Phi, psi and omega in degrees: 000151176276103187288349181287342178269112181243342179213148181227157173245149178229137178218159172241142186217156179076205181293139178286158176211143179300130182110348177300321180294323176296324178290318177302313179303315181295320179296314183294315183286327174293322176299316179296321180300321181265019174062036177258147168278137182236134181241134174269130180255113186271145180069031173064215182295331177295322176295329177294319179291322183269007178060036177274071190233130183220143181291141177241149177234174179302330181278331182286346178255019177288153175061027175246355183302324186264002185267140174281179180070209179215125181291340177276357184063169182216163177197167171246113188261113174289327181296326181291343177287345181265152178298321180296319179296319180291325177297318179297317180297318180294322178298321178294322177297318179297317181294330178272358182058040177269124187268339186202165181231146166245123182244134184243120181170206182247208187296324178296319177298316182288327177298313178298318181294322180296315178298314182298317181295320180293319184292324187239012179051047183256128178295125179221134172234139181257150174240125185287105178239094180200138180287346186285340180058037188248022179257133179285135176111010175204144178293321181222145172261154181295126179108339182296314183296317179296316181299317180293325177295321177297316181298314181298318178299318179295317180296323177301322179289318179297325180301326179301316178290318179301318180293319184291330186241007182054045183259159172259124180246133169256120181248112180271131179239165180291154182144071183298317180238003187224135180256019185296315178297314182299312184293313183294318181289327178296315179294317184290335183256002177071037181293152178293320182203165178223138181250117189242148175296326186285339187271324181053042181280146180285165179300330181301328178296317178295318177302317181298319179296321179292322178296321178294321180294324177295316180295328180271005176058042175289132185271344175223145186226121180238128177239124178265131185238121172286135188301332184264021184294163184279345181282340175109200183304138183298322179296324178289324175298314179299323180294318179297322178294321179297322178294325180281323182234075186299339180281346182274128174273118185243148178228152177241131174237123178254114185284328173056219187287355172307328184291338183273345188267177174098164179293134182294149178291168176302316181301315182292324179294316180292316178301313180298321180294317179298314184287329177296315176295318181299322180296315179295313181293328176295316178299316181292337177272003177092011180277154179197163179058038182223162174250135173276131179220177179231119177233127183052042178063024176235139178293130176227155177241132183233138180299151178305319182299316179292317182299321182282315189263344180295141182272123177264109185287146174287149183280101183297329181294323177294324176296315180299314180296320179300319179296318181297315189277351182273006182302000000 
């Protein structure tokens, strides 16, 4: 173990995701197990700049395992993007005698942490907390499983109305650059089709699926749309479909931030717990500038640069299966 690390700070940054609290709890309790002082940094990197830092113990993180959001709060700090802001943040860490950081978030969080670690030679390990599941170096990110479960539950309810009125529903889900939520929830909910950023499929493909559903006399039609798809705004997609199929009554439902809320699933709680412990043990082993992830049920460490810039491919097999089962 690296004996120079005696105290650590933990923060959450960027968009919240279910399971972040489970990760915070794991970091704090693993720190206590290894006799480290642990400090919670509130409001993300902005809290680091404003010295909003308070010591946490194994008891102060009780009863947060099942809570959504983040008890440490989160923010997007423009000031931390500046050299002056990062200098202020580092000075606060020195004054608090904090030797290392665990940062929980997505690519923006890791980008800031990577720069910060390079500038001040500060040990930092990241934990992937984002519902988008778009970080290279882990099979799943914390919050993804819960978000997809929320989407499926919502689509199941929408299906009742679609079935009752023979309506076509377009359900927009989060995924500015990633179609992971859309694809997984579409397959799990029996959607007619899914529109993904990664596919760049033309409108004709969607038209063809709708024509097949008409021929097969499907009484309800659900299309899941990732917000960052190449076809554009979901309302405009629905309008084009209406022009092509004027007899179809169509509705648009945008789930929005509903997907980020709620109590984390069992999978997300366990994943967050595993990665929280791995982050502490990684720091004590002298690791830095890396993200802790889980691949094939094994802890792996991936450099921040790879985690941020690595391309996470969409699962083509799930697309194939979805097409088969939407008949």
